[in-house]
N, C-alpha and C positions, 0 to 999 in steps of 0.2 A: 504494500500500500504506500502511496505517496506520503511524504511528510506533510503534516498539517501546518501551514505557514501563511502569514499574511502576504508574502511576496508573490504568491501564485495561487490561483483557485484550485480547489480540490476537484478532480474530475468526477462527474456524476456517477460514472461506472464504479467508483470506489466507495460510494455511500452505502453503508451496510443496511440502512433503513431510515425512514423519516421519523424522528421523535416528535417534531412539532410541524404542523402545517398551517399556513396562513396565506392571505393574499399579498400582504405587504409586510416586509420585515424592515424595521428601522433600527439602526445602530447608533446609540447616543441619545441621552435625555437632557440636553440643554434646550435653549430656545429654538434652535433649528429643528431638532428632532421632535420637539413637542408640537411645533406648528405644522410640520410634515404629517405627523400623526393625526392632528385635528382635521386637516383637509382630506387626507386619505380616507379617514373614517366617515367624514361628511359626504364623500363621494360614493359611499356604500361598501367600501372594501373592509374585510377583516384585517386588523392591524395588530401586529405584535412588536413591541418596542423592547430592545435589549440595552441594558445599561450596566457597565462594568462596576460602577460604584453601588453603594447601598441605597441610593435615591437619586432624584433628579438634581441637576446643578450645572456642572461644567463651568467654563469661563463666563458664560452669561450670568450665572448666579453671583459671580464675584464683581460684576460691573455695577454701574450706578443706575442701571435700568433706563438709560437714555436712548431714544431712537430718533434718527435724523429724518425729519418730515418737513415738507413744504410744497410749493408750487400750487397751481390752480387757484391763484388769488390769495392763498394763505389759509392756514388752519384757523380754528376758532380762537386759539391762544394767540396766534400771530396777529390776527385782525383786532382782537381786544386790546393788544398792546400798541396798535397803530401801524402795523407793518402789512404791506401787501407783498405778495411773493409770486411772481409769474412762473409758470412752468418753464419758460425759456431760460430765465435767470437761474432757476433751480438746477436745470439740466446742465447749463453751461458751467456752473460752479462744480458740480459733481464730475463733469468731464475733466476739468482742470485738476481737481483733487485726486482723480484716478490715475494721473500721471501719463507718461508717453503712450501707454497701451491700455488706456481706460476702455472698459467694455461698453461700447456705444449702445449695443442692443439692450443690455441690462439697465444701463443708466436711463435710456429713453423710456423703457417700460416702467421703471420705478418712478421716474419724474411724473409720468402721466397718472400712475395709480397710487401715489403716496397718500393722498388724503383719503382715498377709499380704504387703504391699508390701515390708516389711523382709525377710521370708523370700525373696521374689522376688529382691531385690538380692543376698542371700547366694547364691542359686542361680546367679546370673550370675557369681559369683566375687568379689564385693565382700567383703573381710575386715573383721571387727570384733573387737577385742580384748575388749570387754565391761567394761572398767574405768571407774570414775567419777572425775571431777575436781571436787571441791567448790569453792565460792567463786565469785568473778567472774573469768572469763577470756574472752578473745575466741576463741581456738582452743587446743586442747591443746598444751602445749609438747613433748610426746613423742607416743606412739602410742595414747593412751587414747581411749575411745569417748564416754562420756556426760558432758554438762555442762549447766549452766543457760544457755540460749541466748536467753532472752527476758525478758519482764516477769512471768513466772509468779508469782514470790514478792513482787511489788510491787503497791502500790495503783494502780488500782482492781481489777486483774485478780484478785488474791489474795482479794478479798472475794466474788467470784462463783464462782470455780472453784478447787478444791483444787490447790495448787501441786505441780508435779513437774518435774524436769529432763527435757527431751525432745530436746536436740540430740545426734544420733548421728553421730559422725565416723568416716570410714574409717580403718582402721589404717594410719598413716603417721607417720613420725618427724618432728615439727615441723609448722610451718604449711604450707598449700598442698597439701592432699591432693586437691583437685579434679582436678588433672592425672591422678593415678593412677586416680581414679574414671572419668573419661572414657576413659582408655586401656583399662580393663577392659571397659567397655560397647562400645567400638569393636571390641575383639577378639571379643566375643560376636556382634556384628552381622556381622562378616566371616565368622565361622565358620558362620553361618546362610546364607551365600551372598549377602548384600547387595552389590550392585554400587556401589562407592564411586567417585565422580568428583570429584576435587579440582581446584583452580584453575578452577572452573566457577561463574561468577557468574550467578545468575538475573536475567533482564532483565524478564520479563513473564509473566503467566499467559496461558493460551489458553482461550477459552470458545466453546461452540457457539452456535447461533442462539437457543437457549432460555435462555442464561445459565449453563449448567452448565460448571464448570471441567473441562476435559478434558486439560490439559497445561500446558506452560510453554516459554518460550524461555530458553536458557542460552547464555552466551558461553564457548566452549572454544577455546583456541588462536586467540583474537581473531576467531572466526567464530560467528555465531548458529547454534545447534543447536535443532531443534524436537523436543520430547519429548512423546510421547503417553502419558498416564497413564490406563489403562483404568478403574481404580477410583477414583482421586482423587489430590489433591496435599495434602501436609502442610507447612504453614509453620512452621519452627522456627528462625527467623533472629535471635532475640533482640529486645531493645528498641531504643531510639533515642537512647541517651545520647551517641553519637558523631556525631549529626546536628544541627549547630547550628541549621539552619533549622527543623527540627521542634521542637527545644527552645524556640526563640523563639516558635513558634506555639502550642505545646501546654503546655509546662512552663517558663515563663519564670523561675520562681524558681531553677531549676537554673543559670541563667546567672551567678549569684553564686558558683558553685563551680568549682573548677579541676581536679578529679581524677575524671573519669568512669571507671567500672569496666566495661570491655568491650574487645572486640577489633574486631569488624566490626559492632557494634550500630548500624547506620545507619538502622534503621526500614524497610528495604525490604520485609520481609514484611508489616508492618502496612499500608504503602501499597498493596501488591498486594492484600491482603485487602479493604481499603476500596474499591479500584477495582472489585473483583468484586462489591461489594454488602454486604460485611461491615460491622458496626457497631463502631466503636472507642470504648471507654469509659474513663473515669477517666484520661484522657491527661495530666492535670496532676499525677498522683501519682508520687512517687519516694521511694526509700530513700536515706538518707545517714547517714554516721557519721564522727565523729572519735574515734580510739581513746584517749580520755582516761582510761579506767578502769584503766589499768595504770601504776603499781602500784595494787592494789585499795584501799589505804588512802585514796586520793583520793576514793573514793565517800563517805567520811565528811565531806567538805567540803560546801559549799553553793554552788549556782549563783545568780548574780544577773545581771540584764540591765544595760544602760547607765544605767538609772534607779535601780539599787541594789535592785531588787525580785526576790524569788525567783519561779520560774515552773514548777518541776517537782520531783517527789521524785527525788532523785539515785540512789536504788537501783533505778530502772527501767532497762530495757535501754538500753545506750549509744546505740543508734540512735534510740530514742524520745526520749532526752534531746537528742541532736544535732538531730533534726528539729524538736523544739519550740523549740530555740534559734534556729532560723531564723525562727520566727514573732515573735521579739522585735524591738523597735525597734532600728534600727541593725544593724551587722554584727558587733558584739562581744558576748561574754558573759564573765563572770569566775567562775572557780572559786576560792572562798575557803577557805584552809587555814591551820591553825596549824602551829607548829614540830613538834608531835608526829606529825602525819600527813603532813607535806610530804615529797615525793620528786619527782625529776625524771620527767616523763612520757616516754613513748617518743619518741625523736628523730623517728620517722616522723610523729608527730602535729603537729609544728611548732607547739607550744604554748609561748608565751613568758611570762616573769615580768613582769607589767605594773606591779606596785607592791609595796613592802615597808614595814612600819611596826611600831613597838613597841605601837601601839594601833590599833584598827579605825578610829578617827577619822583617824589619820595615813594609813592606806591609802585611806580615802575621799577625803581631800584630795589625795593623790598622783594618784588617778584622775580628779580634776577633777569629782567629783560634788557635788551640792548638799549643804550641811551637814545632817547628821542623817538622811540617806537610808540609805546602806549601813550605817552604824553602828547605826541603829535596827533594821534588818533582822537584823543579827547578834545584837544584844542580845536581841531578841524570840525568836530561834531558840534561843540559849543558855539562856534562862530556862526554856523548855519542854523542851529536850533534857536538862536536868539532872533532869527528872522522867520521862524516857523517853517524851516525847510530841512530836509534830509536828503541831499543829492546822492549820497553813497548807497543807502539801503532803503530809501523811500518809506520811512516810518511815518505814520499818520500824525498830523499836527497835534491831535488830541493827546498823544503820548510823548511829545517832545518837551524836554526840560533842559535848560542849561545846567550842567553839573558843576556848580561853582561855590557850593556851601560846604566849607571844610568843617570837620575832617572828612576825608574821602576813604572809601573802602573797596576792596576787590573780594567778591564772594566766589569761592571756588566750587565749580561743578566738575566732578571727577567721575568718569565712566566706570572706574574700578571700585570706588567707595561710596559715591552718592547713590540715591535710590532712583535707578532707571528701570521702571517696570517695562516689560516688553512681551509681545506675542507675535507670532508669525502671520504673514499675509498671503504667502504662496500656497498653492494647492491644486486640486484637480480642475481642469478646464471644463466648464459646463455650459450648456445652452440656458437661456432664460427659463426654459421649462424644467430645469433641474437635471436633465439627462447628462451623464458623463460623456465627454467627447474623447475620441482617440486622436492620434497625431495627425490624422487626415481630416479632422473636424467632423467625423461621423459618430453618431451615438453608439456607445457600448450597450448592446441589448440587455435590458433588465437591470441596468445600474444607474442610480441617481445619487446626487450628493447636494449638500447645502452647508452654509455656515463656513467656518474657518477651515473645513476640510477642502474647500474650494478657493479659487482665486476669483473673488466676486467684485462687489462695488468698491470696497477698500483694497487696493492692490498696490499702493505706492506710499511708503512710510512718510515721505516728505509732504504728502498732501492729505494725510488722514485728518478726519474730524470726529470728535466724540459723537457717538450715536450711529456712525456709518456701519459698524460691524453688526450691531443689533438690528439695524434696518435690513441689512443683507441677510442675517440669520432668519429673522421672522418672516420677511416677505418671500425670499427665495426658498425658504423651508416650506412655506405654503405652496409655492409653485411646484416644487418637487413632489409634495404629497398629493396635490391635485392631479398632476400628470400621471403618477404611478397608480393612484387610486382609480383613475378612469381608464387605465390601460386594459387591454384584453389579457386574460389569464394565459 
């Protein structure tokens, strides 16, 4: 008998017998798997969901519960806050945020259907208060809904698409609403009759002689169980930020970081999809952020690399700034602030004070930089900031401030020691329907995927916005579930 392994499907001829039979088998019980299960069950299919842990969760449950929503004139929360949001602007921003190879088909579909998806979430019981939090925040401190969650109001995005806040957060007091979101989706899936099997680790897909995926092998109670999926299998196992071997092979830049954001994101679904013929794309891409923007006064400071050079407009999304920081020489970057805007960053961020001085020349010297480097950068910035301009990095005038109130300080963000949470963005290439595509762009029969197992809406770390991943997981999880649930057995 062939080895049971995620890297290649088990041939149907070697299945000793079917222990479980269902129309649709879903692997993974985060937001993507739950939404796929809801739609497949609503389509009339019998659905069995397998989760390696002891309950639902995944990276979705570790999130803030924020979903990126807009277009079609704006959501109720956007309109109540005085914002209109055209579908064209929404789509344009997401195309820019998606990077050089943004998935135009998925972006266009989601831009058109975003408000309908918002209503669908409400119909499942997801609550939204509808209130707006202005300014720069990472998550609402209380139970508010709407916030600026990306680089919408920052260059270059603001030059191409009319800015609007689009992060819609579940009503939940404080940070961490993702757990509540997954709980609600779990409750809905169970109410629709989805058969949930926990402590069930998927070991391999099963394929027939033609290569069609017809089931999977799962380990339950330390025994392999053979599952027949008459309509198909949905992979929703998350990314691979917890798999050091895969990180080393596909995304080695992440090895500089120490804080992966995931639970069981071991890449097993991606490996199973690749083994069945699926194409994995953008496997080097990842999201990362260090929460340096709290308090928001720090945004008025300027970042320099170890050579004393600026490299980003600091009013961009904190994840865009953090990801660009990793592109700089060395492991360190410094946030330069004066006494007027200085405040201690969050303890979580592990940001240290690297130098203090009564002049910028003293700060430069204490950091061990070449004479005239950092000081010239600051003096050039101050000269133009006094005129409300930033010709180097195009920072918006709202966040420009002359840094001239001594004492001055350099706050150190260090890739090795500061808190840079990260997760992977690469994965299986899928159609908007959720079908896994092979290298020729053709569907792998019987195989579907959603969430961070795929390369979806968020596929460029430099353009990520909070809420894009949950938007991708929930909406395209639905599309995968709807497609497989309606498929012929």
